[in-house]
C-alpha positions as CSV (number, residue, x, y, z in Angstrom):
1,X,-14.7,36.2,-18.9
2,X,-13.4,36.1,-22.4
3,X,-10.7,38.7,-21.7
4,X,-9.3,36.6,-18.8
5,X,-9.5,33.5,-20.9
6,X,-7.3,35.1,-23.5
7,X,-4.9,36.9,-21.1
8,X,-4.7,34.8,-17.9
9,X,-1.9,35.7,-15.6
10,X,-0.6,33.4,-12.9
11,X,1.9,34.4,-10.1
12,X,3.8,31.5,-8.5
13,X,5.7,31.4,-5.3
14,X,8.7,29.1,-6.0
15,X,11.0,30.2,-3.1
16,X,11.7,26.6,-2.3
17,X,13.1,25.9,-5.8
18,X,16.7,25.0,-5.4
19,X,19.1,23.8,-8.1
20,X,22.2,23.7,-5.9
21,X,23.9,20.5,-4.8
22,X,22.6,19.1,-1.6
23,X,19.4,18.0,0.1
24,X,17.4,21.1,-0.8
25,X,17.5,19.9,-4.5
26,X,15.2,17.0,-3.7
27,X,11.5,16.3,-3.1
28,X,9.6,19.6,-3.2
29,X,12.2,21.4,-5.3
30,X,12.1,18.6,-7.9
31,X,8.4,18.8,-8.1
32,X,8.4,22.6,-8.4
33,X,11.0,22.5,-11.2
34,X,9.2,19.7,-13.1
35,X,5.9,21.6,-13.0
36,X,7.5,25.0,-13.9
37,X,9.3,23.4,-16.8
38,X,6.1,22.1,-18.3
39,X,3.4,24.7,-17.6
40,X,4.2,26.7,-20.7
41,X,4.1,23.5,-22.8
42,X,0.6,22.8,-21.3
43,X,-0.6,26.3,-22.1
44,X,1.6,28.9,-23.6
45,X,-1.1,31.6,-23.7
46,X,-0.9,32.0,-19.9
47,X,1.5,34.7,-18.5
48,X,3.5,33.0,-15.8
49,X,5.5,35.0,-13.3
50,X,7.8,33.0,-11.0
51,X,8.9,34.5,-7.7
52,X,12.1,32.7,-6.7
53,X,15.5,33.1,-5.1
54,X,17.0,30.6,-7.5
55,X,19.1,32.2,-10.3
56,X,20.4,29.0,-11.8
57,X,18.7,26.9,-14.5
58,X,16.3,28.1,-17.2
59,X,12.5,28.6,-17.1
60,X,11.5,29.0,-20.8
61,X,8.2,30.7,-21.3
62,X,8.2,32.2,-17.9
63,X,9.0,35.6,-16.4
64,X,11.4,35.2,-13.4
65,X,11.0,37.7,-10.6
66,X,14.2,37.3,-8.6
67,X,14.2,37.7,-4.8
68,X,17.3,39.2,-3.3
69,X,16.6,37.9,0.2
70,X,17.9,34.5,1.3
71,X,14.5,32.8,1.5
72,X,15.9,29.4,2.1
73,X,16.0,30.6,5.7
74,X,12.5,29.9,7.1
75,X,12.2,33.2,9.0
76,X,13.2,35.2,6.0
77,X,10.8,33.3,3.8
78,X,7.9,33.9,6.2
79,X,8.6,37.7,6.1
80,X,8.8,37.6,2.3
81,X,5.6,35.5,1.8
82,X,3.5,37.6,4.2
83,X,4.8,41.1,3.7
84,X,6.9,41.5,0.5
85,X,5.1,39.2,-1.9
86,X,1.7,40.9,-1.5
87,X,3.4,44.3,-2.1
88,X,5.1,43.0,-5.2
89,X,1.8,41.5,-6.5
90,X,0.0,44.8,-6.0
91,X,2.7,46.8,-7.8
92,X,2.8,44.5,-10.8
93,X,1.6,46.5,-13.9
94,X,0.1,43.2,-15.2
95,X,-1.6,41.9,-12.0
96,X,-2.2,38.2,-11.6
97,X,-5.6,36.7,-11.9
98,X,-4.5,33.6,-9.8
99,X,-1.7,33.2,-7.4
100,X,-0.1,29.8,-6.6
101,X,1.7,29.0,-3.3
102,X,3.8,26.1,-4.5
103,X,4.8,24.8,-1.0
104,X,2.2,25.0,1.8
105,X,2.1,28.8,2.2
106,X,-0.1,31.7,1.0
107,X,-0.2,35.4,2.2
108,X,-2.7,36.1,4.9
109,X,-4.0,39.0,2.8
110,X,-5.3,37.9,-0.6
111,X,-7.1,39.9,-3.3
112,X,-7.3,37.3,-6.1
113,X,-8.1,33.6,-6.1
114,X,-5.3,31.4,-4.8
115,X,-4.2,27.8,-5.0
116,X,-1.8,26.2,-2.6
117,X,0.1,22.9,-3.0
118,X,0.4,20.5,-0.1
119,X,2.9,17.7,-0.5
120,X,2.2,15.7,2.6
121,X,1.1,16.0,6.2
122,X,4.2,14.2,7.6
123,X,4.4,16.9,10.3
124,X,1.0,15.6,11.5
125,X,1.3,11.9,10.7
126,X,4.9,11.4,11.9
127,X,5.6,14.4,14.1
128,X,8.6,12.9,15.8
129,X,10.5,13.1,12.5
130,X,10.5,16.9,12.7
131,X,12.2,19.5,14.9
132,X,9.5,21.0,17.2
133,X,9.7,24.6,15.8
134,X,9.5,23.2,12.2
135,X,6.5,21.0,13.0
136,X,4.7,23.9,14.7
137,X,5.3,26.3,11.8
138,X,4.1,23.7,9.2
139,X,1.0,22.9,11.1
140,X,0.1,26.6,11.5
141,X,0.9,27.8,8.0
142,X,-0.6,24.8,6.2
143,X,-3.9,25.0,8.1
144,X,-4.3,28.8,7.6
145,X,-3.3,28.7,3.9
146,X,-5.4,25.7,3.0
147,X,-8.5,27.3,4.5
148,X,-7.9,30.6,2.8
149,X,-7.1,29.1,-0.6
150,X,-9.8,28.9,-3.2
151,X,-8.3,25.5,-4.1
152,X,-5.8,23.0,-2.7
153,X,-3.5,20.8,-4.9
154,X,-1.9,17.6,-3.5
155,X,0.5,15.1,-5.1
156,X,-1.3,11.8,-4.3
157,X,-4.7,10.4,-3.4
158,X,-3.1,9.4,0.0
159,X,-2.3,13.1,0.7
160,X,-5.7,14.1,-0.5
161,X,-7.2,11.8,2.1
162,X,-5.0,13.2,4.8
163,X,-5.9,16.8,3.9
164,X,-9.6,16.1,3.8
165,X,-9.5,14.4,7.2
166,X,-7.2,16.9,8.9
167,X,-8.6,20.2,7.5
168,X,-12.3,19.1,6.9
169,X,-12.3,20.6,3.4
170,X,-15.0,19.9,0.8
171,X,-13.7,17.3,-1.6
172,X,-14.4,19.6,-4.5
173,X,-11.7,22.0,-3.3
174,X,-8.9,19.4,-3.5
175,X,-7.2,18.2,-6.8
176,X,-4.5,15.6,-7.1
177,X,-1.7,16.7,-9.4
178,X,0.7,13.7,-9.6
179,X,4.4,14.3,-10.3
180,X,6.0,13.1,-13.5
181,X,9.3,11.5,-14.1
182,X,12.0,13.3,-16.1
183,X,13.1,11.8,-19.4
184,X,16.6,11.4,-18.2
185,X,15.5,8.6,-15.9
186,X,15.7,5.6,-18.2
187,X,17.9,2.5,-18.3
188,X,21.3,3.2,-19.9
189,X,22.9,0.6,-22.1
190,X,25.0,-2.1,-20.5
191,X,28.2,-0.6,-22.0
192,X,27.3,2.8,-20.5
193,X,26.7,1.2,-17.2
194,X,29.9,-0.7,-17.3
195,X,31.9,2.5,-18.0
196,X,30.1,4.3,-15.2
197,X,30.8,1.5,-12.7
198,X,34.5,1.7,-13.6
199,X,34.6,5.5,-13.5
200,X,32.9,5.6,-10.0
201,X,34.5,2.4,-8.8
202,X,31.1,1.0,-7.8
203,X,30.9,-2.5,-6.4
204,X,29.6,-5.2,-8.8
205,X,26.5,-5.6,-6.7
206,X,24.8,-3.3,-4.3
207,X,21.4,-2.4,-2.8
208,X,20.6,1.3,-3.2
209,X,18.8,3.9,-1.1
210,X,18.8,7.4,-2.7
211,X,17.2,10.3,-0.9
212,X,17.8,12.8,2.0
213,X,19.4,11.2,5.0
214,X,16.9,12.1,7.7
215,X,14.8,10.4,10.4
216,X,11.5,10.1,8.3
217,X,13.2,7.9,5.7
218,X,13.6,5.2,8.4
219,X,17.2,4.4,7.6
220,X,18.0,3.2,11.1
221,X,15.5,0.4,10.5
222,X,17.0,-0.3,7.1
223,X,20.5,-0.6,8.7
224,X,19.1,-3.1,11.2
225,X,17.4,-5.1,8.4
226,X,20.6,-5.1,6.4
227,X,22.6,-6.2,9.4
228,X,20.3,-9.2,9.7
229,X,20.8,-9.9,6.0
230,X,24.5,-9.6,6.1
231,X,24.7,-11.8,9.2
232,X,23.0,-14.6,7.4
233,X,24.6,-14.1,4.1
234,X,28.3,-13.0,4.1
235,X,28.1,-12.6,0.3
236,X,25.2,-10.1,0.4
237,X,25.7,-7.0,-1.8
238,X,26.9,-3.8,-0.1
239,X,24.3,-1.3,1.0
240,X,24.6,2.2,-0.5
241,X,22.9,5.1,1.4
242,X,23.2,8.0,-1.1
243,X,21.9,11.5,-0.7
244,X,22.4,14.8,1.0
245,X,22.6,15.0,4.8
246,X,19.5,16.3,6.5
247,X,18.8,16.9,10.1
248,X,19.3,14.0,12.5
249,X,21.9,12.2,10.3
250,X,24.2,11.5,13.2
251,X,21.9,8.8,14.4
252,X,22.2,6.9,11.1
253,X,26.0,6.8,11.3
254,X,25.9,5.9,15.0
255,X,23.6,3.0,14.2
256,X,25.9,1.7,11.4
257,X,28.8,1.8,13.9
258,X,26.8,0.1,16.6
259,X,25.7,-2.7,14.2
260,X,29.3,-3.1,13.0
261,X,28.4,-2.8,9.3
262,X,30.3,0.4,8.4
263,X,32.6,-1.8,6.2
264,X,29.5,-3.0,4.3
265,X,27.7,0.4,3.9
266,X,28.8,3.1,1.5
267,X,27.8,6.8,2.0
268,X,28.7,8.5,-1.3
269,X,26.8,11.7,-0.3
270,X,24.8,13.9,-2.6
271,X,24.5,12.4,-6.1
272,X,24.3,15.0,-9.0
273,X,21.0,14.7,-10.9
274,X,22.9,13.8,-14.1
275,X,24.4,10.7,-12.4
276,X,21.3,9.5,-10.6
277,X,20.0,7.3,-13.5
278,X,23.3,5.4,-13.5
279,X,23.2,4.8,-9.8
280,X,19.7,3.5,-10.0
281,X,20.2,1.3,-13.0
282,X,23.5,-0.2,-11.7
283,X,21.9,-1.4,-8.4
284,X,20.5,-4.9,-7.9
285,X,17.5,-3.3,-6.3
286,X,16.3,0.0,-4.8
287,X,15.0,0.1,-1.2
288,X,13.0,2.9,0.2
289,X,11.6,2.1,3.7
290,X,10.2,5.6,4.5
291,X,7.6,5.8,7.3
292,X,5.5,8.3,5.4
293,X,5.6,9.9,1.9
294,X,3.4,12.4,0.0
295,X,4.5,10.6,-3.1
296,X,8.1,9.2,-3.0
297,X,9.8,10.5,-6.2
298,X,13.0,8.4,-5.8
299,X,10.8,5.3,-6.0
300,X,9.3,6.4,-9.3
301,X,12.8,7.4,-10.7
302,X,14.2,4.0,-9.8
303,X,11.2,2.3,-11.5
304,X,11.7,4.4,-14.6
305,X,15.3,3.1,-14.7
306,X,14.1,-0.5,-14.6
307,X,15.4,-1.2,-11.1
308,X,13.2,-3.5,-8.9
309,X,11.9,-1.8,-5.8
310,X,11.3,-2.7,-2.1
311,X,9.4,0.0,-0.3
312,X,6.9,0.6,2.4
313,X,3.3,-0.4,2.4
314,X,2.2,2.9,3.9
315,X,0.9,6.3,2.8
316,X,1.3,7.0,-0.9
317,X,3.9,4.4,-1.8
318,X,1.5,1.6,-2.7
319,X,-0.2,4.1,-5.0
320,X,3.1,4.8,-6.8
321,X,4.4,1.2,-7.0
322,X,1.1,-0.8,-7.6
323,X,2.0,-4.4,-8.2
324,X,5.4,-3.5,-9.8
325,X,7.4,-3.8,-6.6
326,X,7.6,-5.5,-3.2
327,X,5.8,-3.7,-0.3
328,X,6.6,-4.3,3.4
329,X,5.8,-2.9,6.8
330,X,8.6,-0.2,7.4
331,X,8.5,-0.9,11.1
332,X,9.1,-4.6,10.8
333,X,12.8,-5.2,10.6
334,X,12.5,-8.9,10.1
335,X,10.0,-8.5,7.2
336,X,12.3,-5.9,5.5
337,X,15.3,-8.2,5.8
338,X,13.3,-11.1,4.4
339,X,12.1,-8.9,1.5
340,X,15.7,-7.9,0.7
341,X,16.9,-11.6,0.9
342,X,14.0,-12.7,-1.3
343,X,14.7,-10.2,-4.0
344,X,18.4,-10.7,-4.0
345,X,18.1,-14.5,-4.3
346,X,15.9,-14.4,-7.4
347,X,17.4,-12.8,-10.5
348,X,14.3,-13.8,-12.5
349,X,12.0,-12.0,-10.1
350,X,14.2,-8.9,-10.1
351,X,14.1,-8.9,-13.9
352,X,10.3,-9.3,-14.1
353,X,9.7,-6.6,-11.5
354,X,12.2,-4.3,-13.3
355,X,10.2,-4.6,-16.5
356,X,6.9,-4.0,-14.7
357,X,8.4,-1.0,-12.9
358,X,9.4,0.7,-16.2
359,X,6.0,0.1,-17.6
360,X,4.2,1.6,-14.6
361,X,6.5,4.6,-14.4
362,X,5.3,5.6,-17.9
363,X,2.0,6.5,-16.3
364,X,3.4,9.5,-14.6
365,X,4.0,12.5,-16.9
366,X,5.1,16.1,-16.1
367,X,3.1,17.3,-19.1
368,X,-0.1,15.7,-17.7
369,X,0.7,17.2,-14.3
370,X,1.1,20.7,-15.9
371,X,-2.2,20.2,-17.9
372,X,-4.0,19.3,-14.7
373,X,-2.6,22.3,-12.9
374,X,-3.6,24.6,-15.7
375,X,-7.2,23.3,-15.5
376,X,-7.2,24.4,-11.8
377,X,-5.9,27.9,-12.8
378,X,-8.5,28.4,-15.5
379,X,-11.3,27.1,-13.3
380,X,-10.5,29.6,-10.6
381,X,-10.1,32.5,-13.0
382,X,-13.4,31.7,-14.6
383,X,-15.2,31.5,-11.2
384,X,-13.7,34.9,-10.3
385,X,-14.8,36.4,-13.7
386,X,-18.3,35.1,-13.1
387,X,-18.4,36.4,-9.6
388,X,-18.7,33.0,-8.0
């Protein structure tokens, strides 16, 4: 036990890490990168080996084992996870004491304790928001991996509850490892914001959504709510739907055309990570009407920038926002339109909630996330050493 405690080795499957421009550099990839960047700070005595296709960026304190295959393609990734990764692990001259599948999947054949991270069960809770083959694969691989894993990590209490109900796992086998918020998400000075507005030719006032443009984010309902708002208030701020295009994006553009609001809605596309704090901070408010989230990182990022938030009262989002934002039923168009109107009509309330949002966002730290993850690694290694 003492030898493992001194020389613990952890192998991590980070094939979904992506630092390229586009929708892949969101959600899961952000979580993976945030955790990888802080694990050596949480415990520098552990030997971390990261298996990834991503060659960009830096991972100080970690050994990167690059994968030549294009594992962004699901079929290729399945082959790598089930056939190639076990071989690579077996051939490593310094074998891992713990392996970590950082996104739903583990090899079927395991020789050491394993942990798997499950971000959400959207494919169970909102199945119509997924392509059939993707939904089927996620259901299968998540169920098998979670039952074979020595431990399951999730990113919110909401997801923990979903996992316990769907998989019938003992509560002791599930740990919540909340995401953090990067230091770059803070409110810029007014002069910096003014310069950024001018450089990007942003409108003086706008309501912002930032995230992947896909069905689960409920943007068709948001457009309908905005059309009601704009119909009653011709001076309402523009709506900005920013983010990479996911599957099903055509329905979003079609709805904007049908509602005749294309001249009031901006689609700037993918926003580089360095610019995101400015887009958040320059907005009158941030709206995120997602039907289901494992956590909702854009909400936390907007809060850290001091932008008041209107979001859904479902899944994990109340857990993130607390009383520092306005929560609405994402399926109630009238309620969403009323919430937008209420916030836009009260600068005082926006200022108060913006301050409360910044304060609440400070509770979420990547270093604390990494420390909690390390506790899981060490607990599993100790159990293996003791023969438990």
